[in-house]
C-alpha positions in Angstrom: -7.9 -3.5 18.7 -7.5 -7.3 18.4 -4.9 -8.3 20.7 -3.7 -12.3 20.3 -2.0 -13.6 23.4 0.6 -15.9 22.4 2.0 -16.5 26.2 2.2 -14.3 29.3 5.5 -12.5 27.7 4.1 -11.5 24.3 0.8 -10.9 22.8 0.3 -9.9 19.0 -2.1 -7.8 17.1 -2.9 -6.4 13.9 -2.0 -2.8 13.2 -3.1 -0.5 15.9 -4.2 3.3 15.8 -2.2 5.8 17.8 -5.6 6.2 20.0 -5.2 2.4 20.8 -2.1 3.3 22.6 -3.6 4.4 26.1 -5.5 1.4 26.3 -2.5 -0.7 25.5 -0.9 0.9 28.5 -3.7 0.6 30.7 -3.8 -3.0 30.1 -0.5 -3.5 31.6 1.7 -3.9 28.6 5.2 -2.7 29.3 6.9 -2.9 25.7 5.4 -1.8 22.4 7.3 -3.6 19.2 6.5 -2.2 15.9 7.4 -5.3 13.1 5.9 -3.1 10.4 8.1 -0.5 8.0 7.0 2.9 8.1 4.7 3.9 4.9 4.2 -0.1 4.1 0.9 1.0 3.0 -1.4 4.0 2.7 -3.5 5.2 5.8 -1.2 3.4 8.4 -0.3 5.4 11.2 3.3 7.1 11.1 5.7 5.3 13.2 6.8 8.7 14.8 3.3 9.3 16.2 3.0 5.9 17.6 6.3 6.1 19.3 5.3 9.5 20.8 2.0 8.2 22.0 4.0 5.0 23.5 6.5 7.1 25.5 3.6 9.6 26.4 2.0 6.4 28.3 5.2 5.2 29.8 5.5 2.3 27.2 9.2 1.3 25.9 9.1 1.3 22.2 10.8 -0.6 19.8 10.8 -0.4 16.2 12.1 -3.4 14.2 10.7 -3.2 10.8 10.3 -6.6 8.7 9.6 -6.7 5.4 6.1 -8.9 5.1 6.8 -12.5 3.8 10.5 -12.0 4.0 11.8 -12.9 7.6 15.4 -12.9 7.4 17.6 -14.6 9.8 19.1 -11.5 10.4 15.4 -10.2 11.6 15.4 -13.3 13.6 18.8 -12.3 15.1 17.6 -9.0 16.1 14.3 -10.1 17.3 15.6 -12.9 19.7 17.4 -10.9 22.1 15.0 -8.2 22.0 12.1 -10.2 23.2 14.3 -11.8 26.0 15.4 -8.4 27.3 12.2 -6.7 26.8 10.1 -5.3 30.0 7.1 -7.7 29.6 4.5 -8.0 29.1 5.1 -7.3 25.1 2.7 -6.3 22.4 3.9 -6.5 19.0 2.2 -5.3 16.0 2.1 -5.5 12.1 -0.3 -5.5 9.4 -2.2 -8.5 10.6 0.2 -9.9 13.6 1.3 -12.8 11.4 4.7 -11.3 10.8 5.0 -10.8 14.6 4.0 -14.4 15.5 6.6 -15.7 12.9 9.5 -13.6 14.3 8.4 -14.8 17.9 8.4 -18.7 16.7 11.5 -18.4 15.0 13.3 -16.6 17.7 11.6 -19.1 20.3 12.8 -22.2 18.3 16.1 -21.9 19.7 15.0 -22.6 23.2 11.4 -24.1 23.0 10.1 -27.3 21.6 8.3 -26.9 18.5 5.2 -28.4 19.1 5.0 -26.0 22.0 5.4 -23.2 19.2 2.6 -24.3 17.0 0.3 -24.9 19.9 0.9 -21.3 21.1 0.6 -19.7 17.9 -2.3 -21.8 16.8 -4.1 -21.0 19.9 -3.6 -17.1 19.2 -5.2 -17.7 15.8 -2.2 -18.0 13.7 -1.0 -21.0 11.4 2.5 -21.4 10.9 2.7 -24.7 9.6 4.7 -23.2 6.4 7.6 -22.6 9.0 8.2 -26.0 10.2 11.3 -26.0 7.9 12.9 -22.6 9.4 11.8 -23.7 12.7 13.8 -26.6 12.7 16.9 -24.8 11.2 16.4 -22.3 14.3 16.1 -25.1 16.8 19.6 -26.5 15.6 20.9 -23.0 16.6 20.2 -23.5 20.2 20.8 -20.4 22.5 
């Protein structure tokens, strides 16, 4: 399991396995967020199995599927309040962690300086430079 901490509130990861959920709970995460559509690719664990494991280990489960390479403003509008209201710390996963990082960055841009967002993403191993125009757009939404 490749956990990449963005800040004290959220960590992102590439695809997790059902067997990883017990360790995720042991590490102190309180909410598990799946940003990957079910059946996105062969061999991916079914979301129902991940959800059952999350609940079995006392984790809150959020299923917010987002199409890879196509994060819409509606996706950000759903992610922003969810991440603000989630019991922390949160672990969000997708295929590589990039989609989760982009969702976090776009929602955070509404109340966090863009330079801080770039630094946190880079420190977690993600280059989100291509999101600069959308981050500016989200920053203009404030709130």
